[in-house]
N, C-alpha and C positions, 0 to 999 in steps of 0.2 A: 861338422859334428866332431866332438873331441875323440881322442884315441880311446878313452875309457868307454864312452858310449858305443863306439864302433866295436870295440872288443867284446862288450857285453852281448851284442846282438849275435855273436858267433859262438858263444859258450855252449858246449854240448849239454843237452838236457840231462844227461846222466850226472853231470857235475853238481846239479842242484836238485836231484831227485829227492822226494820226500820219503821218510821212513814210514812204511805202511800207508795208512790213510790219514795220518795225523795232520791236523791243521798247522799251518805256519803263520806266525804272527810277528810282524815287524814293529819294533818299538823305535819310532823316530823321535829322538829326544836329546838329552844332555849327557848320555852315557849310561852304562849298565855294569853293575858289579856282579858278574857271573861267577865270582868266587864265593858269593854269599851261600851259606849252607842250604838255604831254602830254594835257591834258584839255579845252582850249578847243574843239577840234573835236568833242568828244563831248557837249557840253552841249546839253540840250533847249532849243529856242527857241520861245517862244510865238508862233505865226504871226500873231496879231492885235495883240499889244501892241507899242507903240513905246517904246523905252528913253528914260528920263530926260526925259520931257515932262510929268510930274506929271498924267497923265491915265490913265483906266482904259478903254482902247478896247474890251476884251472884256466890260466891265461885270460882272466876277465879284467885285468888291469888293476886289481886290488891285491897287493902282495900280502900273504899271511892273513887273509880275511877268514879266519877260522870260525868266529862267532858273529861276524858282521864287519862294519867298517866305520871309522871315525872320519866323517866328511868335513868336520870342522877343522881338523889339523892334518888331514890326508895321511892317516896311518891306521894300523889295526888296533891301537890302544883305546879301549872303550871307556876307561876310567883312570884317573890319575889319583893315586892314593896319598899324594902329598897334601891334599886338601882335607885330610882327616882331622887336622887341627881345628877346623871350623866347627866341629861338633863337641860341645862340652855341656856342663850342667845348666848354664844359662841359656844355651840354645834350646835344650830340651824343655826348659821351663817356659821359654818364649812360646813354643808351640802348644804346650799344655795350657797356658793362660789364654792363648788364642781360642782354643776349643771351649774353655769355660766361658769366655766372653760370648761366643755365639750360642752357647747353651743357656745363657742367662744365669750362670752360677758363679760368675766372677766376683770375688770379694773386693772390698775397698783396698785391702793390702795388695791384691793382684793389680788393681788399677794403678796404684801409685808406682808399683814396680815396673809395669809395662810401659807406662808413660815416660818413665825415665829412660827406658831402653829405646823407645822409638825416637827419642831426642838425641840419643848417643850415635853420632854419625859413624864412628868406627864399628860399633856393634852392628848397626844396620847394614853397613857394607859387608861385614862378615856374614850376616844373615843372608844377604843376596847371593854371595858366593856359595854358601852352604846350600841354599835353595837350589841353585843350578847343579851343584855337585851331586846331591842326593836324588834329584828329581826323577831322572830316568830309571833309577833302581826302584824307587817307590812306585812309579807307574807300572814297571814290569811286574812287580809283585802283585798288584791288583789285577792286571790282565791275566796272570798265571794262576790265580787263586782257584783251587779245587779242580784244576785241569789235570788229566792223567796222560793225555797223548800229545797235546799241543806243544810245539817247540817255538822258542822266541829268539828273534834276531835283533842284535843291537845295532842301530844306525845313529851315530852321534851327529847331530846337526848343530846343537848349541854349545859354544865353548863354555868352559866353567867360569872364566873371568872375561867379562865383556864390557863394552861401552857402546852407547848409541852413537851412530855417525853424526857428525855435525859439519865442521869446517872442511873435513875431508871430501864431503860431497860437492862442495863448490868447485874444487879442482877436478873432480870426476866429471861433473857436468861441463866444465870449461874445455875439456879435451875435445868435445864435439861442438863447441861453440865457435863459429868462424867470423862473427861480427868483429869489426876493428875496435870497437869500444863497447862498454856496457853502461854508458851514461844515461841512456833513456830508460824510462819506466818499462817500456815494452821489452827492451833488451834484457833488463834485469829479471823480469818475470820469466822470459824465455830461458834464461840461464838456470833459474830455480827448477823449471819443468825438466830441463835437460838432466839436471842432477837427480831428480826424483825418478825419471825414466831410467837412467843408468843404474840406479839402485835396484829398482824393480826388476830390470833385465838381468842384473847380476844374480839376484836372488833366484830368479826363475831357472837360471842355468844349474844352480845347485839342486833345486827341486827336480829338474829333469834328470839329473844324474842319479839322485836318490830313487826317483820313480822307476828309472830303468833297472836299477839294482833290485828293487822290490819285485819288479816283473820277472827278472831273470831267476830269482830264487823261488819264484812261484808262491809268494806270500798270499795267503787267503785274506788276511786282515792286516791293516797297518794303522797303528794308533799314533795320532799327532796331538799331544797335549802341549801345543805351542801356538803362537800366533802373534801377528803384528796388530795391536789394538789401535783404535782411533786416537786415544790419548798419546800414545808413543809417537806416532807419525806427526801429530799436531805439534808436539814438543820439538821434534827434529826440524820441522818446517819453520817453526817460530824462530829457532836459532839461526837457520840459514837466511831467512828473510832479514833478520836484524843485522847479520854480517854484511849482506849486500846493500840493503837500503839504509843502514845506520839508524833505524828506528823500529819500533814495535809494529807488527802487522795488526790490522784491524780484524775483528772477528770474521767479517765477510771475506776479507782477503785470505785468511787462514783456511776458511771453509772451501774456498775455490781451489786452493792448492791441495788440500786433503782429498777433495772429491777427484781431482785429477790423478793423484797418486793411486787411489784405490781403483779407478777405472783402468789404469795401466796394470797395476799389480794383480788384480783379479783376472784380467785377461791373460797376462803372462803366466800366472800360476796354474792355469788349467792344465798345462803340460805335466804338472805333478801327477794328476789323476789320469790323464789320457795315456801317460807312459806306462801305467799299470792298470789296464782296463778290467782285468779279472780280479782285482783286489778291492775289498771294501775298505775305504779310508774312514776312520773314526776321528773326528776333530772336536776338541774342547771349544765351547762357545766363547769363553773369556771371563775374566774376573773383575770387570768394571761396573757391573750392575746396570748395564746399558742395553738398549734395544738394538740388536744387530741389523734389524730392518732399516733403521735410521742411521746408526753409527757403525759402518762396516768394520769388519776385522778380516784379516787375510791369514791363511787360506780358507778359513771356515766359510766365508761367503762365496767361494767359487761355486758356480753352478755345475753339477755333475750328477749322474744317476748312481755312481758307485761311491757315494760318500754319505755320511750321516753326522749331524752336529748335535752335541750333547750339552744340556744345561745341568746345573747342580741343584740338588734338593737337600734340605735338612731331613734326613731319613726319608720317609714318604709322607711327611706332615706339611711341608711348605717349601716353596722355592727359596734357596739360599739368597740372602740379601746381596751378596757379592756377585751372584751369577748373572751373566748376560742371558738374553732371551730373544724371542722374535718369532712370531707365528709363520713368517715366510722363510727365515734363514736358520732357525733352530728347530730340530726335528723331534727330539725326545729329551726326557730328563732321567737322571739317575742319582743315587746318593753321592754327595760330595762334601759332607761335613764330618770331620773326625774319622777319616778312613785310615784304619791301621794297616800298615804294609811294611815291607822291608826297606831299609836304607843301608848304605855301604857299611862294611866292617861288621857284618853279622848282627846288626842292630835292627830294631823295629821302632816305628813312630806313627802317631796319628796326625794326619795332615789334611787340610781342607782346600778345596778349589775345584773348578771345572776340570782341572788337570786330573783329578781323582775320579770324577764322574765318567770321563771319556773311556778310560781303560776298563771300568766296570762294564761298559757296553761292548768294548772289544773282547772282553772275556766271554760274554754271552754269545757274541758273534762266532768266536772260535768253537764254542760248545755246539752251536747250531751246525757249523760245518762238519764237526766230528760226527754228529748224529746223521747227517745226510751229505755225503761228499759231492753229490751231484748238484747241489744248490749253487747258483751263481751269486756274485756280489750283490746284484740288484735284488735277487730273491731273498738273500739274507737280510737285506735292508727292509724288504717288505715284511718279513716275519717280525723283525724288531719293532717296526712301526705299528703293525696291526695287532700285536698281542700285549700292548701296554695296559697298565691300570689307569683308566681315564680318571682324571681329577679335575674338579670344577675350578680349582685355583691355578690350573695350568692351561685352561682353554684359551686364554689370551696371551700365553707365554711361549708355547711350543706348538709346532704343526700337528703333532699327534694328540695333543692335550693330555699326555700321560707319561708315567714312569715305566721304564723297561721292567718287564716281569720275566725273570730268567727261567723259572720253571715252565711257564706257559710257552715261552719262545722255543725252548728245547723240546717240549712236547709236540709243538707244531712241526718242528723239523723231523722228529721221529715219525709222526703220522704221514708226513709228505713222502715217505719212501713207498707208500702203498696207495696213496690217493692224491688228488690234485692239491696244489698248494692252497688254493682258496678254501677247499673243504677241510684241509688239515688245520688251517688257522681257525676256522669256525668251530671245529670240534674241540680244539685246544682251549678256546675261550670258554667252552662249556665244561671242559674237564678240570681246568685249573682255576682256583679262586684267586681273587685279588690278594695281594700281600697284606698282612695285618699291619695296622698302624700302632707303633709302640707307645706305651704310656710313659711319659717323661715328666715327672712331678715338678722338677726345677725349671722346665723350659718356659721361657718368656717370649714375647713377640720381639724377636731380635731386630725387626725393621725399625723399631723405635729407639734403637741404641745409637751411640755416637758414630755417625758415618765417617767422620774424619779419622777416628781411632780405628774403625773397621778397615779403612783404606790402607792405613799404615800396617795393620796386622796381617792382612792377606797379601802375601808376596805375589807379584804379577806372574803370569805364565811366562815361561822362557820365550824370548822374542828373537826370531831369526833375523830381525832387522838390526844386526849388531856387527861390530868389528872387534877382533881380538885385541887385547891390550898389548 
């Protein structure tokens, strides 16, 4: 066990005590701008730590962790303002056109402009950097919306500038490879598996460290709008295979290695959730438009009772075309198209993704906890699952067949203070109507739109399967 994990286990409870009964929400993401005028007063403050004195007053192994910790770069700096250059008029227009595209209101002029942008490699590289830079702040703003008591902790997992691992993994795997040569097919396959296992194990160590921190600060909810999707690991494996075998892998060979990676990664990643058993983890389902039951993503597919996985909807009218789904692996749905929230430097922006749907649910989970502090993580999950608006078009998409109903869930939590949770949920279902479906005159069936363009427009979720540049 590392020094930091050991130190965390001995931190005094007083050093992380909560103010009153306010819920504590950990935002595990790409950084947080707690200087934003709308978020500064909602930041969790470590009551023991003194800012910027290069000391570790609470002796938890994290020096100056006043509002959280940057696990990506091992320091207390949650956001680097040097990346402000990535936001300009073109970047704003990119996301505005993205929304008009999904709403079916994009003009031909928009289409011409956006197609030129997605073919501009320099712009798309900047868009990816901007996406990572603003992501955690945008997620925090959604999770904090309309909360009066909850406090939010920044835990940076995703570096702002990243690259997927490739050749580096071969050397990582080779460290544990003791065969005298790798000339045979079996030896080469073993080397690839060693590399993938090393990657999954290294990632799980970071997850364990974050989970331990989440547990120590007694976070009631942890939002994880990130994940390693099937396509990302497939691409990584394809590159490694070509490096070692000097040829392209067949589809069957790729699938075998992908299945192996996820069997290891999902097993290793359980420590993320078991390290913080009293916390409800809210994970985004992913933005590939795939079935997570068939094409796994990590850590969303980890099996645990203290987690809930969220798909994205176009308001409460249809599932978003980009959203992953799965009646076994995805639990609920929430709005994820054109969600207005904060971004760094006191700005606001409408962004779409399951990354935006997950903090909507984390927000409701914190309101539930504030309403009844005695509810456990598993009970909060039960409230969220059992108070949804059931939709026919979600019955084969998510386990609960529905969209989270905030008012009904909070009402159930309120009632649970004086009656059984089962009775509280039943009464709340009678007390609170389904949310109304908005009338959107310009809305078209966006599933008939250009999927290639959709894939280019929807930036992927931040991926923890990365290396810093």
